C-alpha positions in Angstrom: 0.0 0.0 0.0 1.5 3.3 -1.0 1.3 6.5 1.0 -0.6 8.1 -1.9 -3.6 5.7 -1.3 -3.9 6.6 2.4 -6.2 9.3 3.7 -4.7 12.3 5.5 -5.7 11.0 8.9 -3.7 7.8 8.5 -1.8 6.9 11.7 -2.7 10.1 13.6 -3.8 9.0 17.0 -5.8 12.1 17.8 -7.9 11.6 14.7 -8.3 7.8 14.5 -8.3 7.0 18.3 -9.4 10.2 20.0 -10.1 10.7 23.7 -13.8 10.7 24.5 -15.6 12.7 27.2 -15.5 9.7 29.5 -11.7 9.7 29.5 -11.2 6.7 27.3 -10.0 6.5 23.7 -12.5 5.3 21.1 -12.3 4.8 17.3 -14.9 7.0 15.5 -17.7 5.2 13.8 -16.8 6.5 10.3 -13.4 5.0 10.6 -14.7 1.6 11.7 -17.5 1.5 9.2 -16.1 2.8 6.0 -12.3 3.0 6.1 -10.5 0.1 4.4 -7.2 1.1 6.0 -8.5 1.0 9.6 -6.4 -1.9 10.9 -3.1 -0.7 9.4 -3.9 2.9 10.4 -4.6 2.0 14.1 -1.4 -0.1 14.2 0.6 2.8 12.9 -1.0 5.2 15.3 -0.3 3.0 18.3 3.2 2.0 17.3 4.7 5.3 16.2 3.1 8.1 18.2 4.7 9.0 21.6 1.2 9.4 22.9 0.7 5.7 22.3 3.3 4.8 25.0 1.4 6.7 27.5 -1.8 5.1 26.4 -0.3 1.6 26.9 0.9 2.6 30.4 -2.6 3.9 31.2 -4.2 0.6 30.0 -1.9 -1.3 32.4 -2.8 1.1 35.3 -6.6 0.7 34.6 -6.3 -3.1 34.5 -4.5 -3.0 37.8 -7.0 -0.6 39.4 -9.9 -2.8 38.2 -8.3 -5.9 39.8 -7.6 -7.6 36.4 -3.9 -8.0 37.1 -1.8 -8.2 40.2 1.1 -6.1 41.4 3.9 -8.2 39.9 2.2 -8.5 36.5 1.7 -4.7 36.5 5.3 -4.1 37.5 6.5 -6.5 34.8 4.5 -4.9 32.0 5.5 -1.4 33.1 9.1 -2.4 33.1 8.8 -3.9 29.6 7.2 -0.7 28.3 9.8 1.5 29.9 12.6 -0.7 28.6 11.4 -0.3 25.0 11.5 3.5 25.5 15.2 3.4 26.6 16.5 0.8 24.2 19.7 2.1 22.6 19.9 2.2 18.9 22.4 0.0 17.1 23.4 2.7 14.7 27.1 3.6 14.5 28.2 7.1 13.9 
């Protein structure tokens, strides 16, 4: 799929997965119903946007607060998320 075929909103987390009034993110109905790029678009938005890392951390915190995971599972997931952020690149200068 080339970049020319994609809509302008492709991969932009605030457009394809905006925060609702309830404090949760939700994909708009037009995206889900009519966009043929929705899966790739959401993957791109969640993998490349710095906001996505905070979203993943928030999901872990909500699951912990709701009792869906224990302390050690929360700690492990948070550690994994933070480790990805600080992973050094293998590029040589």
